[in-house]
C-alpha positions as CSV (number, residue, x, y, z in Angstrom):
1,M,140.2,124.4,-73.8
2,V,139.8,120.5,-73.7
3,L,136.1,120.6,-73.2
4,G,135.6,123.0,-76.0
5,A,137.6,120.8,-78.4
6,Y,135.6,117.8,-77.2
7,A,132.3,119.7,-77.9
8,D,133.6,120.5,-81.4
9,A,134.5,116.9,-82.1
10,A,131.4,115.3,-80.5
11,R,129.6,115.1,-83.8
12,R,132.4,112.9,-85.0
13,G,131.8,110.4,-82.2
14,A,134.5,111.8,-79.8
15,L,135.0,110.2,-76.4
16,L,135.7,112.2,-73.3
17,V,137.5,110.1,-70.6
18,V,137.4,111.3,-67.0
19,P,138.7,109.8,-63.7
20,T,135.4,108.6,-62.0
21,S,131.9,107.8,-62.6
22,V,130.9,110.9,-60.6
23,D,132.9,113.0,-63.0
24,A,131.4,111.3,-66.0
25,R,127.8,112.2,-64.8
26,H,128.9,115.7,-64.0
27,Y,130.6,116.5,-67.3
28,A,127.9,114.7,-69.3
29,R,125.4,117.1,-67.8
30,E,127.7,120.1,-68.3
31,V,128.4,119.5,-72.0
32,A,124.7,118.6,-72.5
33,G,123.8,122.0,-71.0
34,E,125.9,123.5,-73.8
35,G,123.9,121.6,-76.5
36,V,126.4,118.7,-76.9
37,V,124.3,115.6,-77.1
38,L,126.6,113.5,-79.4
39,G,129.9,111.9,-78.3
40,S,130.3,109.9,-75.1
41,V,131.6,110.7,-71.6
42,L,133.1,107.7,-69.7
43,T,135.6,106.5,-67.3
44,F,138.9,104.8,-68.2
45,S,137.1,101.5,-67.4
46,G,134.5,102.4,-69.9
47,L,137.1,103.2,-72.4
48,A,138.6,99.8,-71.9
49,Y,135.3,98.2,-72.5
50,E,134.9,100.2,-75.8
51,I,138.4,99.2,-76.9
52,A,137.6,95.6,-76.2
53,R,134.2,95.8,-78.1
54,R,135.9,97.3,-81.2
55,A,138.8,95.0,-81.1
56,Q,136.5,92.0,-80.6
57,Y,138.4,91.0,-77.4
58,P,136.1,88.4,-75.8
59,G,137.6,88.6,-72.2
60,R,135.2,87.9,-69.3
61,R,135.7,90.2,-66.3
62,V,135.3,88.9,-62.8
63,S,133.2,91.0,-60.4
64,A,134.8,92.6,-57.3
65,L,133.2,89.9,-55.1
66,Q,134.5,87.2,-57.5
67,R,137.9,88.6,-57.4
68,E,137.9,88.7,-53.6
69,R,136.9,85.0,-53.5
70,I,139.7,84.0,-55.9
71,L,142.3,85.9,-53.9
72,E,141.1,84.2,-50.7
73,R,141.3,80.8,-52.4
74,V,144.8,81.5,-53.8
75,V,146.1,82.7,-50.4
76,G,144.5,79.9,-48.5
77,G,145.9,77.3,-51.0
78,S,149.5,78.7,-50.9
79,R,152.1,77.1,-48.6
80,L,153.2,80.1,-46.7
81,D,156.0,80.1,-44.0
82,A,157.5,83.6,-43.9
83,L,154.0,85.1,-44.5
84,R,151.9,82.7,-42.4
85,A,151.2,85.1,-39.5
86,S,150.3,87.9,-41.9
87,A,148.2,85.7,-44.1
88,S,146.0,84.8,-41.1
89,A,144.8,88.4,-40.8
90,A,141.5,89.2,-42.2
91,G,142.8,92.0,-44.5
92,F,145.7,90.0,-46.1
93,A,143.9,88.8,-49.3
94,A,142.6,92.3,-49.9
95,A,146.1,93.8,-49.5
96,A,147.5,91.2,-51.8
97,G,144.8,92.2,-54.3
98,E,145.7,95.8,-54.0
99,L,149.4,95.1,-54.7
100,I,148.5,92.9,-57.7
101,A,146.2,95.6,-59.2
102,E,149.0,98.2,-58.8
103,L,151.5,95.9,-60.5
104,Q,149.0,95.3,-63.4
105,R,148.4,99.1,-63.7
106,S,152.2,99.4,-63.9
107,L,152.3,96.7,-66.7
108,V,154.4,94.4,-64.5
109,D,153.5,90.8,-65.1
110,P,154.3,87.9,-62.7
111,G,157.6,87.0,-64.5
112,R,159.0,90.5,-64.3
113,F,157.8,91.0,-60.7
114,I,159.5,87.7,-59.6
115,T,162.7,88.7,-61.4
116,G,162.6,92.0,-59.5
117,L,162.0,90.3,-56.2
118,R,165.0,88.0,-56.8
119,A,167.2,90.9,-57.4
120,W,165.9,92.6,-54.2
121,A,166.4,89.3,-52.2
122,A,170.0,88.9,-53.5
123,Q,170.9,92.0,-51.5
124,D,170.0,90.4,-48.2
125,V,169.5,86.6,-47.8
126,R,166.8,87.2,-45.2
127,R,164.5,88.6,-47.8
128,A,164.4,85.5,-49.9
129,P,161.6,83.6,-48.2
130,Y,159.4,86.6,-48.2
131,A,160.2,87.5,-51.9
132,H,159.5,83.9,-53.0
133,E,156.1,83.8,-51.3
134,V,155.0,87.3,-52.5
135,G,155.9,86.4,-56.0
136,R,154.1,83.1,-55.9
137,I,150.9,84.7,-54.7
138,Y,150.8,86.9,-57.8
139,S,151.7,84.1,-60.2
140,D,149.2,81.7,-58.6
141,Y,146.5,84.4,-58.9
142,V,147.1,84.9,-62.6
143,R,147.2,81.1,-63.2
144,E,143.8,80.7,-61.4
145,L,142.3,83.4,-63.6
146,D,143.5,81.6,-66.6
147,R,142.2,78.3,-65.3
148,L,138.8,79.9,-64.9
149,G,138.9,81.6,-68.3
150,R,138.4,85.0,-66.7
151,V,140.3,88.3,-66.2
152,D,140.2,91.0,-63.7
153,R,139.7,94.7,-64.5
154,E,143.4,95.5,-65.1
155,L,144.1,92.3,-67.1
156,Y,140.9,93.0,-69.2
157,T,142.3,96.4,-70.2
158,W,145.8,95.2,-70.8
159,R,144.7,92.4,-73.1
160,A,142.1,94.6,-74.8
161,L,144.9,96.9,-75.8
162,D,146.9,94.1,-77.0
163,A,144.0,93.0,-79.2
164,L,143.7,96.6,-80.6
165,R,147.4,96.7,-81.3
166,A,147.0,93.5,-83.4
167,E,144.2,95.0,-85.4
168,P,144.3,98.9,-85.1
169,H,142.0,99.5,-88.0
170,R,139.1,98.3,-85.8
171,W,139.1,101.5,-83.7
172,G,138.0,103.9,-86.5
173,A,138.7,107.6,-86.5
174,E,136.9,108.8,-83.3
175,P,139.1,111.3,-81.3
176,V,139.6,110.7,-77.6
177,F,140.1,113.4,-74.9
178,F,141.5,112.6,-71.4
179,Y,140.5,115.3,-68.9
180,G,140.8,115.8,-65.1
181,F,143.4,113.2,-64.3
182,D,146.0,114.1,-61.6
183,D,148.4,111.6,-63.2
184,L,148.2,108.6,-65.5
185,T,149.2,105.1,-64.6
186,A,151.4,103.1,-66.9
187,L,148.3,101.2,-68.2
188,E,146.6,104.5,-69.0
189,R,149.7,105.9,-70.7
190,D,149.8,102.6,-72.7
191,A,146.2,103.3,-73.8
192,V,147.2,106.8,-74.9
193,E,150.2,105.6,-76.8
194,T,148.2,102.8,-78.5
195,L,145.4,105.1,-79.6
196,A,147.8,107.9,-80.7
197,R,150.7,106.1,-82.2
198,V,149.4,102.6,-83.2
199,V,145.8,103.5,-84.2
200,G,146.5,107.0,-85.3
201,A,143.6,108.5,-83.5
202,E,143.5,112.1,-82.4
203,V,144.2,112.1,-78.7
204,T,144.2,115.0,-76.3
205,V,145.5,114.7,-72.7
206,S,145.3,117.5,-70.2
207,L,147.5,117.4,-67.1
208,T,148.3,119.9,-64.4
209,Y,152.1,120.2,-64.7
210,E,154.7,123.0,-64.9
211,P,158.5,122.5,-65.1
212,G,160.3,123.6,-61.9
213,R,157.2,123.4,-59.7
214,E,158.1,121.4,-56.6
215,A,154.4,120.5,-56.0
216,L,154.1,118.9,-59.4
217,V,157.5,117.2,-59.8
218,A,155.9,113.7,-59.4
219,R,154.2,114.2,-62.8
220,A,157.4,114.9,-64.7
221,E,157.9,111.2,-65.7
222,T,154.4,111.1,-67.2
223,M,155.0,114.3,-69.1
224,E,158.2,113.2,-70.5
225,E,156.8,109.9,-71.6
226,L,153.9,111.6,-73.3
227,R,155.9,114.4,-74.9
228,P,157.5,112.4,-77.7
229,L,153.9,111.3,-78.7
230,A,152.6,114.8,-79.0
231,E,152.3,116.7,-82.2
232,R,151.5,119.8,-80.2
233,V,152.0,120.8,-76.6
234,V,149.9,123.7,-75.3
235,E,151.0,125.4,-72.0
236,L,148.3,127.5,-70.5
237,P,149.1,130.5,-68.2
238,A,148.3,130.4,-64.5
239,Q,144.9,131.8,-63.7
240,D,143.2,132.8,-60.5
241,E,139.7,133.6,-61.6
242,H,138.2,130.5,-60.0
243,Y,139.0,131.6,-56.5
244,A,136.6,133.8,-54.5
245,S,137.5,137.4,-54.8
246,A,138.2,138.0,-51.1
247,S,140.7,135.1,-50.8
248,R,142.0,135.1,-54.4
249,A,145.4,136.7,-53.7
250,V,146.2,134.4,-50.8
251,L,145.0,131.2,-52.4
252,H,146.7,131.9,-55.7
253,H,149.9,132.7,-53.9
254,L,149.7,129.4,-52.0
255,E,149.0,127.5,-55.2
256,R,152.0,129.1,-57.0
257,S,154.5,128.6,-54.1
258,L,153.3,125.4,-52.6
259,F,156.3,123.4,-51.3
260,A,158.8,125.9,-52.7
261,A,162.0,126.2,-50.7
262,A,161.9,130.0,-50.7
263,P,158.7,131.9,-51.8
264,V,159.5,135.1,-53.6
265,Q,157.4,136.9,-51.0
266,R,155.1,136.3,-48.1
267,V,151.4,137.2,-48.1
268,D,149.2,137.8,-45.1
269,P,146.9,134.8,-45.0
270,G,144.1,136.7,-43.2
271,P,141.0,134.6,-42.7
272,A,141.4,132.7,-46.0
273,L,143.8,130.0,-44.5
274,T,143.6,128.0,-41.4
275,L,146.4,125.7,-40.2
276,L,145.2,122.6,-38.4
277,E,147.6,120.2,-36.6
278,A,146.4,116.9,-35.3
279,G,148.0,113.9,-33.5
280,G,146.8,111.3,-36.0
281,E,144.4,110.6,-38.9
282,R,141.3,110.3,-36.7
283,A,142.1,113.5,-34.9
284,E,142.7,115.2,-38.2
285,A,139.4,114.0,-39.5
286,E,137.7,115.3,-36.4
287,L,139.3,118.8,-36.8
288,V,138.2,119.0,-40.3
289,A,134.7,117.9,-39.4
290,E,134.6,120.6,-36.7
291,Q,135.6,123.3,-39.2
292,V,132.9,122.1,-41.6
293,L,130.2,122.3,-38.9
294,E,131.3,125.8,-37.9
295,L,131.0,126.9,-41.5
296,R,127.6,125.3,-41.8
297,R,126.4,127.0,-38.7
298,D,127.7,130.3,-40.1
299,G,125.4,129.8,-43.2
300,V,127.9,128.5,-45.7
301,P,126.1,126.3,-48.2
302,A,127.0,122.6,-48.0
């Protein structure tokens, strides 16, 4: 339904936003095979660049390597006591970078983060040194980016959206379709709201969600945030056509009852399902690899 709507809108300069660059190449080929040669298929990072270009936001993004070096310099220059032993580990700066990126994707700036850490530390005096140093790493990192006149990927998107909100007319009228996302981060939801509510563009978002499904409950927050923005909500019925015929009944039953406390009925799994139990992540990977090799030896295409 989404891809068909995108194809219809492609001649109006529509944008199809997908999770990864591999997805972008795949769907660009797929829609081209249907004769759709206009429009653009890109990742969320590509959408951020397009927003910045139209909003004339001049931010200069650091590369992954530059970001790594900045984080190492910030951590090395911080006076750490509670985190001194941890900071000496090779992966500490990378872990700090992952935390900062997650905070930025959640639209949490250093001030808000430090306020939250103080509230957390107030519950136990032993947390205070740790909270102070973690908060300082984040604030020092953002200050260092500002000193260099640069931004990282998340800040680039955040500030590009701010620039578009200041001058929403710069976007134009091109519709945007979000397809294939398991969930949306706060930063991605902010982009949806900015384009739909502030700019007034036609925005379509597809998510796998169904009220009352235990397996999908984590997406309820995203759905409830998006629902007030929607002029129309389309709920599609469950379908099983994409499963191979021999295993369709079993896999569809598993899909419909996954994590449910009490399935309505039990279905004989036959050869369609195999339960693997392992004593750790490596053992689990080895079990999966063994299954894959057996299937390949039996002639299953890679």
